[in-house]
C-alpha positions in Angstrom: 162.7 222.9 81.0 164.9 224.8 83.4 162.4 224.1 86.2 162.3 220.4 85.5 166.1 220.3 85.6 166.2 222.1 88.9 163.5 219.9 90.4 165.3 216.8 89.2 168.6 218.2 90.6 167.1 219.0 94.0 165.4 215.5 94.1 168.7 213.8 93.2 170.4 215.8 96.0 167.8 214.8 98.5 168.0 211.2 97.5 171.8 211.3 97.7 171.7 213.1 101.1 169.1 210.6 102.4 171.1 207.5 101.3 174.3 209.2 102.7 172.6 209.8 106.1 171.4 206.3 106.3 175.0 205.0 106.3 175.7 206.7 109.6 175.4 204.6 112.8 175.3 206.5 116.0 175.9 205.3 119.6 175.9 206.9 123.0 177.3 206.1 126.4 177.7 207.9 129.7 181.5 207.6 130.0 181.5 208.8 133.7 179.1 206.1 134.6 181.0 203.5 132.7 184.3 204.4 134.3 182.6 204.5 137.8 181.4 200.9 137.2 184.8 199.5 136.3 186.3 197.2 138.9 189.6 199.2 138.7 187.8 202.2 140.2 187.1 200.3 143.4 190.8 199.8 144.1 191.8 203.3 142.9 189.2 204.8 145.2 190.5 202.7 148.1 194.1 203.9 147.4 192.9 207.5 147.1 190.9 207.3 150.3 193.9 205.9 152.2 196.2 208.6 150.8 193.7 211.3 151.8 193.4 209.8 155.3 197.2 209.9 155.7 197.3 213.6 154.5 194.4 214.4 156.9 196.2 212.7 159.9 199.4 214.6 159.2 197.6 217.9 158.9 195.6 217.1 162.0 198.8 216.5 163.9 200.2 219.8 162.7 197.0 221.6 163.7 197.0 220.0 167.1 200.6 221.0 167.7 199.9 224.6 166.6 196.8 224.8 168.9 198.8 223.5 171.9 201.6 226.0 171.3 199.0 228.8 170.9 197.2 227.8 174.1 200.6 227.8 175.9 201.4 231.2 174.4 198.0 232.7 175.6 198.5 231.2 179.0 202.1 232.3 179.6 202.5 235.4 177.4 202.0 237.8 180.3 205.0 236.3 182.1 207.4 236.3 179.2 210.0 239.0 178.4 209.7 240.9 175.1 212.4 238.7 173.5 210.7 235.5 174.4 207.3 236.9 173.4 208.7 237.9 170.0 210.4 234.5 169.5 207.1 232.7 170.4 205.1 234.9 168.0 207.6 234.2 165.2 207.4 230.4 166.0 203.6 230.5 165.9 203.6 232.4 162.6 206.1 230.0 161.0 204.0 227.0 162.2 200.9 228.6 160.6 202.8 229.2 157.4 204.1 225.6 157.3 200.5 224.3 158.0 199.2 226.5 155.1 202.0 225.4 152.8 201.4 221.7 153.7 197.7 222.1 153.0 198.3 223.6 149.6 200.9 220.9 148.7 198.6 218.2 150.0 195.8 219.4 147.8 198.1 219.4 144.8 199.5 216.0 145.6 196.0 214.6 146.1 195.0 215.8 142.7 198.1 214.4 141.1 197.5 211.0 142.8 193.9 211.1 141.7 194.8 211.8 138.1 197.5 209.2 138.0 195.1 206.6 139.4 192.1 207.5 137.2 193.9 208.3 133.8 194.6 204.6 132.9 191.1 203.6 133.8 189.6 206.3 131.6 192.0 205.3 128.8 190.9 201.7 129.1 187.3 202.7 128.9 188.0 205.0 125.9 190.0 202.2 124.2 187.1 199.8 124.7 184.6 202.3 123.2 186.9 202.9 120.2 187.1 199.1 119.6 183.3 198.8 120.0 182.9 201.7 117.5 185.2 200.0 115.0 183.9 196.5 115.5 180.2 197.5 115.2 180.5 200.1 112.4 179.6 203.2 114.4 180.3 206.5 112.9 180.1 208.3 116.2 179.7 207.3 119.8 178.6 210.3 121.9 179.5 210.8 125.5 176.3 211.7 127.4 178.2 212.7 130.5 179.5 215.8 128.8 177.2 218.8 128.6 177.6 219.2 124.9 174.9 216.8 123.8 171.5 218.2 124.7 169.4 215.5 123.0 169.7 211.9 121.9 167.1 210.2 119.8 167.4 206.7 121.3 165.5 205.2 118.5 168.3 206.2 116.1 171.2 206.0 118.5 172.4 202.8 120.1 173.2 202.7 123.8 176.6 201.1 123.8 176.8 200.7 127.6 175.9 197.0 127.5 178.6 196.4 124.9 181.1 198.4 126.9 180.3 196.6 130.1 180.9 193.3 128.3 184.2 194.4 126.8 185.4 195.6 130.2 184.1 192.5 132.1 181.6 194.6 134.2 178.5 192.5 135.2 175.6 193.5 133.0 173.4 194.2 136.1 175.9 196.3 137.9 174.6 199.8 138.5 175.9 202.9 140.3 174.7 203.1 143.9 172.0 205.7 144.5 173.2 208.4 146.8 171.5 208.4 150.3 170.0 211.8 149.8 168.3 210.7 146.5 166.9 207.6 148.1 165.1 209.7 150.8 163.3 211.8 148.2 
């Protein structure tokens, strides 16, 4: 009698677990790809490239000035007095330090600019996925661009990329460009 009760209990648990599991609806999307396809990324990338070019031009001017002064130092140092030589060395060292400081600040400013441009785009994509999840009854939508999902059974999980493209007004046939190196292989 105890064995029958146990078998019925286990069978009931399995049936309950199976019906519980059937209520889940899973979806998946590559969030990085989705964000890269958004039209807003084109304008953000243009702004970011322009900003990077401005920083590079400024740094290039600073490097050119330093190189010119260094060449002048090398050419004339043998004719200068000790006081002039020391002053010129100090000037070159200060210029090198300013250049290094500028480069460090420029890298930080570039990353800040990048984050400020990309954050609203990522938020818009995330908000669209949240709405898709709620509207379509998904329990989970997994981001395949993170390394934390080693396997997706696509027969059980729905690819929500087409829904996300539609929600974000991205043409259905728009794909990421294939890098030049990958095309050659």
